[in-house]
Backbone as ProteinMPNN parsed JSONL, in Angstrom:
{"seq_chain_A": "MQKTKKLTLTAIIAAITTVSSSFIYIPVGFAKIFPIQHFANVLSAVLLGPWYAVIQAFISSTLRNMLGTGSVFAYPGSMIGALLAAILYSKTKKIGLAAMGEVIGTGIFGALVSYPIATLLFGQEATLFGFIPAFMISSFTGAIMGFGLLKVLVRNKALGGILHENSTDNRGV", "coords_chain_A": {"N_chain_A": [[-48.538, 229.985, 3.434], [-49.044, 226.546, 3.723], [-51.434, 224.826, 5.803], [-50.505, 222.411, 6.948], [-47.72, 222.741, 6.812], [-47.44, 224.932, 8.514], [-48.309, 223.83, 10.954], [-46.344, 221.87, 11.273], [-43.995, 223.444, 11.461], [-44.647, 224.854, 13.768], [-44.628, 222.762, 15.649], [-41.924, 221.994, 15.482], [-40.577, 224.307, 16.368], [-41.622, 224.436, 18.981], [-40.577, 222.039, 19.99], [-37.767, 222.463, 19.86], [-37.594, 224.613, 21.608], [-38.466, 223.412, 23.99], [-36.523, 221.387, 24.42], [-34.197, 222.928, 24.697], [-34.781, 224.192, 27.063], [-33.929, 222.747, 29.214], [-31.309, 223.371, 29.71], [-30.879, 226.115, 29.434], [-31.762, 228.484, 31.353], [-32.771, 230.791, 33.945], [-33.125, 230.782, 37.319], [-35.397, 232.685, 39.2], [-36.636, 233.515, 42.052], [-39.951, 232.456, 42.401], [-40.26, 231.962, 39.723], [-38.855, 230.78, 36.604], [-36.762, 232.261, 34.472], [-36.652, 232.364, 30.989], [-35.176, 232.961, 28.222], [-35.168, 231.791, 25.661], [-37.739, 230.95, 25.117], [-39.04, 233.35, 24.56], [-37.652, 234.192, 22.357], [-38.474, 232.162, 20.596], [-41.177, 232.809, 20.552], [-41.223, 235.271, 19.181], [-40.241, 234.476, 16.677], [-42.277, 232.62, 15.941], [-44.49, 234.327, 15.958], [-43.97, 236.08, 13.822], [-43.431, 234.369, 11.629], [-45.564, 232.526, 11.592], [-48.029, 233.518, 12.524], [-50.781, 234.75, 14.632], [-52.431, 232.661, 16.011], [-51.023, 230.264, 15.739], [-48.656, 231.009, 16.976], [-49.493, 231.345, 19.624], [-50.342, 228.74, 20.149], [-47.892, 227.396, 19.904], [-46.529, 228.546, 22.085], [-48.14, 227.611, 24.179], [-47.854, 224.792, 23.923], [-45.071, 224.541, 24.321], [-44.843, 225.576, 26.952], [-46.413, 223.714, 28.354], [-45.028, 221.277, 27.892], [-42.55, 221.943, 29.05], [-43.328, 222.274, 31.715], [-44.21, 219.671, 32.28], [-41.803, 218.319, 32.106], [-40.457, 219.398, 34.176], [-38.903, 221.647, 33.875], [-40.0, 224.094, 33.698], [-42.278, 226.624, 34.928], [-45.493, 227.36, 36.412], [-45.94, 229.924, 35.68], [-45.093, 230.192, 33.141], [-47.144, 229.917, 31.337], [-49.045, 232.266, 31.324], [-47.19, 234.314, 30.774], [-45.722, 233.562, 28.388], [-47.767, 233.013, 26.507], [-49.391, 235.329, 26.34], [-47.47, 237.172, 25.527], [-46.669, 236.055, 23.038], [-49.068, 236.254, 21.603], [-49.567, 239.079, 21.558], [-47.249, 239.934, 20.209], [-47.598, 238.684, 17.71], [-50.012, 239.82, 16.836], [-49.311, 242.539, 16.629], [-47.33, 242.318, 14.664], [-48.818, 241.263, 12.513], [-50.535, 243.356, 11.928], [-48.821, 245.48, 11.254], [-46.56, 244.594, 9.875], [-43.958, 244.841, 10.763], [-40.992, 243.797, 12.093], [-39.68, 244.736, 14.335], [-41.771, 245.758, 15.894], [-43.07, 243.42, 16.5], [-41.195, 242.224, 18.188], [-41.243, 244.144, 20.224], [-43.878, 243.833, 21.048], [-43.741, 241.28, 22.17], [-42.104, 241.802, 24.408], [-43.642, 243.693, 25.852], [-46.068, 242.273, 26.122], [-45.292, 239.928, 27.538], [-43.51, 240.914, 29.528], [-44.922, 242.919, 30.896], [-47.876, 242.567, 30.822], [-48.014, 239.723, 31.11], [-46.598, 239.424, 33.504], [-48.279, 240.832, 35.234], [-50.561, 239.191, 35.181], [-49.481, 236.902, 36.275], [-49.03, 237.526, 38.916], [-51.477, 237.363, 40.63], [-51.816, 234.603, 40.353], [-49.558, 233.53, 41.597], [-50.04, 234.402, 44.185], [-52.433, 233.04, 44.798], [-51.808, 230.257, 44.339], [-49.462, 229.742, 45.824], [-49.975, 230.783, 48.258], [-48.727, 232.895, 49.382], [-47.673, 236.242, 49.813], [-46.821, 237.481, 46.991], [-44.446, 239.521, 45.315], [-45.367, 241.968, 43.147], [-43.695, 243.663, 41.797], [-41.496, 242.134, 41.636], [-41.953, 240.241, 39.735], [-42.276, 241.72, 37.336], [-39.665, 242.967, 36.629], [-38.116, 240.58, 36.277], [-39.536, 239.168, 34.254], [-39.427, 241.101, 32.255], [-36.656, 241.326, 31.693], [-36.051, 238.734, 30.781], [-37.843, 238.492, 28.576], [-37.042, 240.651, 26.993], [-34.404, 239.983, 26.339], [-34.771, 237.554, 24.866], [-36.472, 238.518, 22.83], [-34.834, 240.334, 21.489], [-32.954, 238.556, 20.468], [-34.581, 237.029, 18.721], [-35.473, 239.073, 16.994], [-33.0, 239.838, 15.887], [-32.198, 237.458, 14.524], [-34.312, 237.185, 12.655], [-33.987, 239.556, 11.176], [-31.487, 239.071, 10.003], [-32.153, 236.847, 8.428], [-34.028, 238.016, 6.712], [-32.432, 239.961, 5.431], [-30.694, 238.307, 4.038], [-32.41, 237.138, 2.325], [-33.605, 234.685, 2.967], [-36.08, 233.849, 3.73], [-37.931, 233.897, 1.74], [-41.19, 234.153, 0.424], [-42.523, 233.905, 2.8], [-42.583, 235.738, 4.89], [-44.483, 237.941, 4.773], [-46.876, 236.647, 4.641], [-48.503, 236.324, 6.848], [-49.819, 238.626, 7.405], [-52.526, 240.972, 7.959], [-53.528, 241.644, 5.55], [-53.514, 239.46, 3.901], [-55.689, 237.185, 3.63], [-55.994, 234.65, 2.693], [-54.426, 232.712, 3.786]], "CA_chain_A": [[-47.991, 228.711, 3.831], [-50.104, 225.574, 3.951], [-51.721, 224.514, 7.202], [-49.622, 221.33, 7.388], [-46.393, 223.316, 7.028], [-47.509, 225.759, 9.716], [-48.358, 222.928, 12.105], [-45.036, 221.246, 11.401], [-43.061, 224.451, 11.966], [-45.045, 225.103, 15.158], [-44.133, 221.63, 16.44], [-40.46, 222.037, 15.508], [-40.18, 225.41, 17.258], [-41.955, 224.02, 20.346], [-39.626, 220.995, 20.393], [-36.468, 223.088, 20.113], [-37.758, 225.411, 22.823], [-38.557, 222.494, 25.126], [-35.233, 220.741, 24.632], [-33.215, 223.9, 25.191], [-35.162, 224.672, 28.395], [-33.25, 221.985, 30.259], [-29.986, 223.905, 30.015], [-30.794, 227.574, 29.307], [-32.763, 229.195, 32.151], [-32.243, 231.477, 35.117], [-34.145, 230.776, 38.368], [-35.6, 233.949, 39.901], [-37.758, 233.338, 42.969], [-40.903, 231.433, 41.991], [-40.235, 231.789, 38.27], [-37.618, 230.486, 35.888], [-36.801, 233.063, 33.261], [-36.235, 231.509, 29.897], [-35.194, 233.815, 27.032], [-35.393, 231.047, 24.417], [-39.187, 230.954, 24.865], [-39.401, 234.638, 23.956], [-37.049, 234.089, 21.03], [-39.394, 231.318, 19.819], [-42.435, 233.534, 20.381], [-41.057, 236.265, 18.112], [-40.168, 233.724, 15.416], [-43.612, 232.094, 15.642], [-45.386, 235.451, 15.672], [-43.681, 236.62, 12.495], [-43.485, 233.352, 10.578], [-46.749, 231.677, 11.601], [-49.259, 234.24, 12.818], [-51.203, 234.777, 16.036], [-52.912, 231.453, 16.673], [-49.938, 229.291, 15.799], [-47.71, 231.492, 17.984], [-50.069, 231.024, 20.936], [-50.292, 227.276, 20.279], [-46.487, 227.057, 20.164], [-46.224, 228.945, 23.464], [-48.861, 226.693, 25.064], [-47.198, 223.474, 23.851], [-43.759, 224.652, 24.978], [-45.064, 225.735, 28.394], [-46.911, 222.445, 28.877], [-43.933, 220.302, 27.898], [-41.562, 222.372, 30.046], [-43.87, 221.961, 33.038], [-44.209, 218.218, 32.433], [-40.423, 217.875, 32.284], [-39.905, 220.026, 35.378], [-37.994, 222.75, 33.537], [-40.774, 225.335, 33.628], [-43.148, 226.903, 36.064], [-46.849, 227.705, 36.003], [-45.915, 231.285, 35.138], [-44.761, 230.124, 31.714], [-48.366, 230.045, 30.541], [-49.499, 233.636, 31.018], [-46.124, 235.116, 30.183], [-45.398, 233.231, 27.003], [-48.92, 233.059, 25.608], [-49.78, 236.725, 26.124], [-46.405, 237.777, 24.726], [-46.751, 235.544, 21.665], [-50.259, 236.819, 20.965], [-49.379, 240.5, 21.278], [-46.222, 240.044, 19.167], [-48.177, 238.283, 16.426], [-51.008, 240.816, 16.426], [-48.606, 243.741, 16.173], [-46.686, 242.039, 13.376], [-49.807, 241.08, 11.45], [-51.113, 244.662, 11.598], [-47.837, 246.462, 10.774], [-45.491, 243.935, 9.105], [-42.674, 245.324, 11.28], [-40.406, 242.828, 13.011], [-39.391, 245.446, 15.582], [-42.988, 245.838, 16.698], [-43.317, 242.073, 17.015], [-40.305, 242.081, 19.345], [-41.765, 245.013, 21.274], [-45.092, 243.186, 21.536], [-43.313, 240.19, 23.05], [-41.615, 242.379, 25.666], [-44.776, 244.29, 26.573], [-47.018, 241.209, 26.438], [-44.757, 239.068, 28.59], [-42.885, 241.658, 30.612], [-45.877, 243.704, 31.683], [-49.162, 241.887, 30.983], [-47.78, 238.386, 31.664], [-46.225, 239.585, 34.913], [-49.486, 241.232, 35.978], [-51.426, 238.016, 35.298], [-48.793, 235.93, 37.125], [-49.086, 237.951, 40.316], [-52.539, 236.688, 41.396], [-51.591, 233.153, 40.311], [-48.585, 233.253, 42.659], [-50.702, 234.628, 45.472], [-53.401, 231.962, 45.023], [-51.21, 228.927, 44.381], [-48.42, 229.588, 46.829], [-50.47, 231.277, 49.526], [-47.803, 233.895, 49.889], [-47.8, 237.549, 49.177], [-45.765, 237.647, 45.993], [-44.252, 240.932, 44.978], [-45.64, 242.26, 41.748], [-42.519, 244.295, 41.205], [-40.486, 241.102, 41.442], [-42.259, 239.584, 38.47], [-42.089, 242.595, 36.169], [-38.272, 243.021, 36.151], [-37.664, 239.262, 35.807], [-40.164, 238.896, 32.971], [-38.928, 242.083, 31.277], [-35.284, 240.962, 31.311], [-36.121, 237.514, 29.982], [-38.502, 238.731, 27.29], [-36.224, 241.571, 26.201], [-33.265, 239.212, 25.812], [-35.265, 236.653, 23.822], [-37.011, 239.291, 21.709], [-33.684, 240.861, 20.736], [-32.394, 237.422, 19.718], [-35.503, 236.74, 17.625], [-35.401, 240.202, 16.069], [-31.723, 239.741, 15.174], [-32.23, 236.341, 13.574], [-35.23, 237.496, 11.56], [-33.364, 240.59, 10.338], [-30.452, 238.41, 9.204], [-32.838, 236.02, 7.43], [-34.612, 238.922, 5.716], [-31.333, 240.566, 4.668], [-30.137, 237.287, 3.15], [-33.524, 236.628, 1.518], [-33.757, 233.272, 3.295], [-37.463, 233.535, 4.073], [-38.779, 233.875, 0.557], [-42.447, 234.864, 0.562], [-43.169, 233.542, 4.061], [-42.612, 236.829, 5.861], [-45.685, 238.765, 4.785], [-48.063, 235.81, 4.52], [-49.328, 236.368, 8.039], [-50.361, 239.972, 7.638], [-53.991, 241.023, 7.876], [-53.889, 241.867, 4.159], [-53.545, 238.198, 3.2], [-56.663, 236.344, 4.339], [-56.035, 233.33, 2.088], [-53.551, 231.779, 4.49]], "C_chain_A": [[-49.164, 227.784, 4.136], [-50.237, 225.254, 5.43], [-50.781, 223.432, 7.747], [-48.218, 221.852, 7.67], [-46.368, 224.175, 8.284], [-47.531, 224.893, 10.971], [-47.009, 222.271, 12.356], [-44.018, 222.222, 11.976], [-43.375, 224.808, 13.422], [-44.489, 224.007, 16.061], [-42.608, 221.654, 16.558], [-39.978, 223.134, 16.455], [-40.467, 225.045, 18.712], [-40.978, 222.964, 20.849], [-38.257, 221.579, 20.715], [-36.502, 223.903, 21.398], [-37.761, 224.517, 24.058], [-37.217, 221.853, 25.434], [-34.218, 221.719, 25.219], [-33.543, 224.393, 26.599], [-34.453, 223.918, 29.51], [-31.864, 222.538, 30.586], [-29.843, 225.412, 29.857], [-31.962, 228.204, 30.071], [-32.082, 229.83, 33.358], [-33.34, 231.472, 36.182], [-34.195, 232.129, 39.088], [-36.835, 233.781, 40.785], [-38.639, 232.182, 42.541], [-40.728, 231.049, 40.528], [-38.857, 231.356, 37.785], [-37.677, 231.313, 34.612], [-36.073, 232.298, 32.162], [-36.275, 232.291, 28.585], [-35.462, 233.078, 25.725], [-36.885, 230.978, 24.099], [-39.602, 232.241, 24.163], [-38.828, 234.759, 22.55], [-37.994, 233.31, 20.11], [-40.721, 232.03, 19.572], [-42.339, 234.555, 19.255], [-40.993, 235.563, 16.755], [-41.549, 233.22, 15.01], [-44.57, 233.209, 15.253], [-45.209, 235.944, 14.249], [-43.892, 235.573, 11.403], [-44.828, 232.627, 10.474], [-48.066, 232.404, 11.848], [-49.732, 234.025, 14.244], [-51.571, 233.427, 16.652], [-51.843, 230.38, 16.756], [-48.885, 229.713, 16.822], [-48.214, 231.148, 19.384], [-50.034, 229.513, 21.177], [-48.869, 226.823, 20.587], [-46.127, 227.387, 21.602], [-46.899, 228.004, 24.462], [-48.191, 225.319, 25.097], [-45.862, 223.507, 24.583], [-43.914, 224.757, 26.489], [-45.513, 224.423, 29.019], [-45.792, 221.413, 28.967], [-42.871, 220.659, 28.926], [-42.046, 222.07, 31.457], [-43.878, 220.458, 33.292], [-42.808, 217.673, 32.695], [-39.75, 218.501, 33.514], [-38.936, 221.166, 35.102], [-38.71, 224.085, 33.433], [-41.555, 225.546, 34.901], [-44.525, 227.275, 35.524], [-46.901, 229.1, 35.379], [-45.508, 231.329, 33.667], [-45.999, 230.339, 30.857], [-48.769, 231.491, 30.283], [-48.422, 234.463, 30.33], [-45.919, 234.832, 28.707], [-46.588, 233.39, 26.063], [-49.378, 234.486, 25.329], [-48.75, 237.43, 25.256], [-46.458, 237.346, 23.273], [-47.929, 236.155, 20.921], [-50.066, 238.294, 20.616], [-48.325, 240.716, 20.186], [-46.814, 239.74, 17.791], [-49.205, 239.29, 15.932], [-50.324, 242.066, 15.906], [-47.921, 243.509, 14.835], [-47.717, 241.943, 12.257], [-50.44, 242.405, 11.02], [-50.112, 245.59, 10.914], [-46.782, 245.9, 9.833], [-44.113, 244.431, 9.521], [-42.16, 244.356, 12.35], [-40.101, 243.489, 14.359], [-40.611, 245.56, 16.479], [-43.397, 244.465, 17.23], [-42.46, 241.835, 18.259], [-40.8, 242.926, 20.514], [-43.038, 244.414, 21.881], [-44.784, 242.032, 22.473], [-42.881, 240.735, 24.41], [-42.765, 242.958, 26.484], [-45.764, 243.2, 27.018], [-46.549, 240.327, 27.576], [-44.314, 239.887, 29.798], [-43.847, 242.438, 31.473], [-47.165, 242.906, 31.916], [-49.004, 240.485, 31.582], [-47.411, 238.436, 33.134], [-47.431, 239.966, 35.761], [-50.431, 240.054, 36.193], [-50.794, 236.976, 36.23], [-48.889, 236.265, 38.611], [-50.226, 237.283, 41.09], [-52.393, 235.169, 41.401], [-50.629, 232.763, 41.43], [-49.219, 233.394, 44.034], [-51.665, 233.491, 45.795], [-52.74, 230.601, 45.218], [-50.241, 228.732, 45.537], [-48.829, 230.127, 48.187], [-49.559, 232.303, 50.176], [-48.074, 235.201, 49.181], [-46.597, 237.721, 48.247], [-45.626, 239.133, 45.683], [-44.446, 241.118, 43.482], [-44.397, 242.823, 41.08], [-41.316, 243.365, 41.177], [-40.692, 240.394, 40.116], [-41.919, 240.468, 37.269], [-40.628, 242.675, 35.736], [-37.764, 241.683, 35.607], [-38.233, 238.941, 34.434], [-39.659, 239.848, 31.892], [-37.531, 241.703, 30.78], [-35.298, 239.744, 30.396], [-36.717, 237.776, 28.603], [-37.694, 239.668, 26.404], [-35.058, 240.828, 25.556], [-33.703, 238.306, 24.66], [-35.789, 237.396, 22.603], [-35.9, 239.878, 20.853], [-33.053, 239.747, 19.899], [-33.271, 237.087, 18.514], [-35.478, 237.818, 16.561], [-34.123, 240.116, 15.227], [-31.718, 238.636, 14.14], [-33.14, 236.648, 12.394], [-34.653, 238.557, 10.628], [-32.278, 239.988, 9.448], [-31.093, 237.566, 8.102], [-33.459, 236.881, 6.328], [-33.52, 239.498, 4.829], [-30.752, 239.584, 3.657], [-31.192, 236.609, 2.281], [-33.759, 235.13, 1.723], [-35.194, 232.874, 3.578], [-38.394, 233.483, 2.874], [-40.031, 234.692, 0.765], [-43.155, 234.608, 1.878], [-43.457, 234.767, 4.923], [-43.922, 237.585, 5.898], [-46.969, 237.965, 4.602], [-49.018, 235.985, 5.684], [-49.85, 237.749, 8.364], [-51.875, 239.923, 7.511], [-54.456, 241.255, 6.438], [-54.069, 240.556, 3.394], [-54.433, 237.226, 3.95], [-56.704, 234.918, 3.773], [-55.208, 232.299, 2.815], [-54.273, 231.138, 5.635]], "O_chain_A": [[-50.155, 228.199, 4.736], [-49.289, 225.389, 6.203], [-50.316, 223.53, 8.883], [-47.593, 221.454, 8.653], [-45.394, 224.153, 9.036], [-46.843, 225.196, 11.946], [-46.578, 222.131, 13.5], [-43.26, 221.868, 12.88], [-42.462, 225.036, 14.216], [-43.939, 224.297, 17.124], [-42.065, 221.363, 17.624], [-39.07, 222.909, 17.256], [-39.644, 225.315, 19.587], [-40.59, 222.991, 22.017], [-37.654, 221.23, 21.73], [-35.552, 223.885, 22.18], [-37.123, 224.839, 25.061], [-36.817, 221.785, 26.596], [-33.469, 221.372, 26.132], [-32.675, 224.955, 27.268], [-34.386, 224.405, 30.638], [-31.301, 222.21, 31.63], [-28.766, 225.944, 30.127], [-33.028, 228.43, 29.5], [-30.972, 229.457, 33.737], [-34.384, 232.092, 35.982], [-33.17, 232.648, 39.528], [-37.961, 233.895, 40.302], [-38.16, 231.066, 42.339], [-41.023, 229.917, 40.147], [-37.845, 231.542, 38.46], [-38.543, 231.093, 33.766], [-35.033, 231.678, 32.382], [-37.298, 232.288, 27.9], [-35.942, 233.687, 24.769], [-37.26, 230.949, 22.927], [-40.437, 232.21, 23.259], [-39.443, 235.355, 21.665], [-38.279, 233.739, 18.991], [-41.322, 231.877, 18.509], [-43.269, 234.691, 18.46], [-41.621, 236.008, 15.794], [-41.948, 233.377, 13.857], [-45.367, 233.055, 14.328], [-46.189, 236.198, 13.549], [-44.476, 235.874, 10.362], [-45.197, 232.163, 9.395], [-49.117, 231.933, 11.413], [-49.162, 233.22, 14.981], [-51.064, 233.086, 17.72], [-51.77, 229.658, 17.75], [-48.283, 228.857, 17.471], [-47.438, 230.707, 20.232], [-49.731, 229.064, 22.282], [-48.664, 225.96, 21.441], [-45.482, 226.582, 22.273], [-46.3, 227.64, 25.474], [-47.985, 224.75, 26.169], [-45.556, 222.611, 25.371], [-43.19, 224.092, 27.231], [-45.046, 224.058, 30.098], [-45.627, 220.754, 29.993], [-42.345, 219.776, 29.605], [-41.257, 221.655, 32.305], [-43.584, 220.018, 34.403], [-42.641, 216.689, 33.416], [-38.612, 218.167, 33.845], [-38.221, 221.603, 36.004], [-38.09, 225.099, 33.112], [-41.495, 224.741, 35.831], [-44.695, 227.48, 34.322], [-47.824, 229.406, 34.625], [-45.572, 232.38, 33.029], [-45.904, 230.891, 29.761], [-48.829, 231.907, 29.126], [-48.712, 235.226, 29.408], [-45.94, 235.742, 27.878], [-46.426, 233.856, 24.935], [-49.719, 234.813, 24.192], [-49.104, 238.193, 24.357], [-46.311, 238.172, 22.373], [-47.81, 236.529, 19.754], [-50.37, 238.71, 19.498], [-48.492, 241.587, 19.331], [-46.558, 240.459, 16.825], [-49.264, 239.581, 14.738], [-50.705, 242.598, 14.863], [-47.922, 244.386, 13.971], [-47.509, 242.485, 11.172], [-50.838, 242.552, 9.865], [-50.504, 246.405, 10.079], [-46.173, 246.651, 9.07], [-43.191, 244.439, 8.705], [-42.81, 244.132, 13.371], [-40.251, 242.86, 15.406], [-40.492, 245.466, 17.7], [-44.003, 244.367, 18.297], [-42.943, 241.309, 19.262], [-40.779, 242.479, 21.661], [-43.243, 244.484, 23.093], [-45.488, 241.828, 23.462], [-43.254, 240.186, 25.447], [-42.841, 242.727, 27.691], [-46.235, 243.211, 28.156], [-47.322, 240.01, 28.48], [-44.687, 239.598, 30.935], [-43.609, 242.604, 32.669], [-47.512, 242.602, 33.057], [-49.773, 240.1, 32.462], [-47.852, 237.599, 33.922], [-47.586, 239.477, 36.88], [-51.034, 239.926, 37.258], [-51.516, 236.244, 36.907], [-48.834, 235.374, 39.459], [-49.964, 236.681, 42.131], [-52.805, 234.515, 42.359], [-50.858, 231.778, 42.132], [-48.958, 232.597, 44.935], [-51.715, 233.025, 46.934], [-53.073, 229.874, 46.155], [-50.212, 227.668, 46.156], [-48.107, 229.947, 49.168], [-49.627, 232.54, 51.382], [-48.635, 235.237, 48.086], [-45.5, 238.067, 48.685], [-46.588, 239.895, 45.783], [-43.766, 240.494, 42.667], [-44.09, 242.494, 39.935], [-40.234, 243.762, 40.743], [-39.733, 239.996, 39.455], [-41.335, 239.995, 36.294], [-40.354, 242.465, 34.555], [-37.063, 241.651, 34.596], [-37.507, 238.494, 33.546], [-39.481, 239.446, 30.742], [-37.262, 241.755, 29.58], [-34.633, 239.729, 29.36], [-36.172, 237.341, 27.589], [-37.666, 239.494, 25.185], [-34.763, 241.02, 24.377], [-33.075, 238.295, 23.601], [-35.579, 236.961, 21.47], [-36.011, 239.916, 19.628], [-32.664, 239.972, 18.753], [-32.762, 236.884, 17.412], [-35.464, 237.521, 15.366], [-34.159, 240.296, 14.01], [-31.285, 238.843, 13.006], [-32.77, 236.393, 11.248], [-34.816, 238.463, 9.412], [-32.16, 240.35, 8.278], [-30.622, 237.573, 6.964], [-33.421, 236.517, 5.152], [-33.663, 239.522, 3.606], [-30.365, 239.973, 2.556], [-30.906, 235.632, 1.589], [-34.069, 234.403, 0.779], [-35.5, 231.685, 3.657], [-39.542, 233.058, 3.002], [-39.949, 235.825, 1.241], [-44.288, 235.054, 2.057], [-44.477, 234.815, 5.612], [-44.433, 237.849, 6.987], [-48.039, 238.547, 4.426], [-50.226, 235.811, 5.522], [-50.279, 238.005, 9.489], [-52.434, 238.945, 7.013], [-55.636, 241.085, 6.133], [-54.711, 240.542, 2.344], [-53.954, 236.51, 4.829], [-57.39, 234.063, 4.332], [-55.282, 231.114, 2.489], [-53.695, 230.318, 6.348]]}, "name": "protein", "num_of_chains": 1, "seq": "MQKTKKLTLTAIIAAITTVSSSFIYIPVGFAKIFPIQHFANVLSAVLLGPWYAVIQAFISSTLRNMLGTGSVFAYPGSMIGALLAAILYSKTKKIGLAAMGEVIGTGIFGALVSYPIATLLFGQEATLFGFIPAFMISSFTGAIMGFGLLKVLVRNKALGGILHENSTDNRGV"}
């Protein structure tokens, strides 16, 4: 896929994610869990590759924070999840591993990174085991949605040759 098309698709996914954040979220303590972000991360990871997935997660997190529909924890959770999902997909070409990468990246690593941020910014002793379940539930829900949509698109041959363009075997992209 050409660079312009990748940038355009990244912007479209980030815009849809940002718009939907105003009405699809669940407040849990300091964080707002947002499964649509994880859905978008899996789509970006598979369709666009690692760096575009991270850029999409960063743009979405920034816009959500500017609009007041996100929290500072959107950054580590979404960006780490998007990166791990994209790396796993690019190495294996398996959509299921991309979804798993999103859950592990956000649900475990993103939660671990969010813990010291909460402690520093809010001056309170945040519970690490409060972040992990919230992030896991949100990322699992979104990853399942992304996995399902991609499987339907693959089954119906709606993606054409886009799907395997972002593998490590294809360096021309």
